[in-house]
N, C-alpha and C positions, 0 to 999 in steps of 0.2 A: 526587526530585521528578517524574521521568518517570512512575513508577508511580502517583503521586497524581494527576497530570494525566490519565493514561489512565483511571483509575477514576472520577474526579469532574469532569473538565473543568478549566478554568483561569480563566475570566473572573470567576467568582464569588468568587475569593479576593483578599483584599488582601495586601500584603506582610506585614503583621502576622499575618494568618491563616496564611500559609505558614510564617512563623517559628515560630508556636505549634505547628502540625502537625508540623513537621520538628524541633522542639525545638532551634532555633538562634536566633541573634540576627538582627534585621533587617540589621545591618551585614554579617553573613556573606552574606546574600542580595544586598545591594547591592555586595559585592565581586565577585560573579559577573556582575552587570549593574547599570547605574546607575538603571534604572527598572523598574517592573512589566512594562511592555510589552516591554522588551528582555529581561527575565528569561524571560518566556513564550517569546520567539523563541529564546533560547539553549536552553531545555529542549526545545522542539518540534524544533529542529534536531538536538539530541543524540539524540532518539528516532529520527529518520529516519536519522541516521548509523549508530547502533547497529543498527537494523533492516537497513539496506543491507549492513552487514558480515556479519550473520548470514545474510541471504538469499544473498549471494554465496558464502559458505562452504558453504552447503547445496547450491547449484547446482554448485559446483566438484566436489562428491563424486559427481555423476551424470554418466555418460558417454553414455548412450543419448540420441540427439537428440530423439526424441519424448517420452521420459520427462522430459527437461529442461524442457519446457513446463509439464507438470503440477507438477514439483518447484518450479519458479520461482513459479508462482501459488499453490501450496500454502504455500510459505514466506512469501509476502506475507500470505496468510490467517492463518498462525500468528502473525506479528508484529502484525497488526492485531486479533487476537482479544481481547486484553485491553482494547482501546479501547472505552469506553462510548459510548452515544449522546450523553451530555453532552460528551464530548471531541470527537466529530464535529460537534456543534452549535456548539461554541466555535470549532472550526477554520473553520467557515463564516462565523462572525461577526467573526473577528479577521483582518483582511487579511494581515498578515505571516505568520501561521500558515497561512492558506489558500493563500497563494502558495508556501510551502514544500511543502505537500501537492501543489499543482498541478505544481510543478517535478518532484517525485518521481514523480508519475503520468505526466508526459511521458517521463521516463527509462524507466519501466516499460513504457510503450507501445512505445517504440523497442526495448526488450529483447525484448518478446513478438514483435515483427515479426522481429527477428534470429533468435530461437529457431525461429519457424515457418519462416523461410527456410532455416535450417540443417537442419530436420527434413523439409521437403518434398522429394519426389523431383523431379529435373530434368524439365522438360517437363510437369509436372502442371498441373491447373487451379487450383491453390492460389494465392491472392493474399495474400501475407504482409502487404502494406501495409494491405489492407482488414481483415484479421484483427487486426492491431495497432491500427488505428483503432477497431474495434468493442471491443476489449479496453479501450482508453483511455476510450472513452465509458462503458463499463460501470463501470470503476473510479471515474470521476467521479460517476456516478449512485449508486454505493455510498457514496461519501464524503458526498454531499449528503443521504443518507437516502432518496432517491427509490426506490431498489431495495427497501429494507425496507418502504416505504409501499405499493409496488405488489405485493410478493410475500410480505411477512411474514418474509423470510429475514434471518438475521443477516449481518453483513458477511463473517464467516469462511466461512459456508456459500455465500454468493453468489460469493466468490472461488473456492471449490472447484468449484462448478458451472460457472463460466466456464472453468476449466481443463479440465473434462470436455468441454465443447462444443468447445473449440479442439483438444484431442487427438483427439476423434472426427472432426473435419473433416480434420485432418492424416492420420489413419489412413485415412479414406475416400479422400483424394486419392492415397494410396499404392496403394490397391486399384484406383482408377480407372486409374492408369498401368499396372498389371499387366494389366488386362483389355483394353487397346488392342491 
């Protein structure tokens, strides 16, 4: 169901439609959740849980502090790449799913701040809290479709470019420190 929701969104489906598409009975779906709304929430939560596990595994394999920033945001990009504009539109329209996205974005914002702080040299002009906040605002803009409307970029590309900007700033702060 996760792949179906990512490809086509979820608000347009009835439970009967989902049962037909998944070649199962409605009772099978109702065993997973007692209503369509709760089923959507279960599936969206499963998507974010699975994505978080993959992102964390990818990040754990990288040891270089600066590269970890890019690795983290690239992993988010990879996880969100299969998500269609219909999925993101439905996230915006369905409060429980939107709240799950916002919760995960808040976690990602804190993680970016931590990664920047770990990568930045002591005594640098780097402000990890500001960079984390900018990353969070950008991630929210990507989710709402605003970034795509302003730039024409896919979500995956926008995440990759966000990583490039942050890494460039961290690298620049390292150079600033060395020049003092």
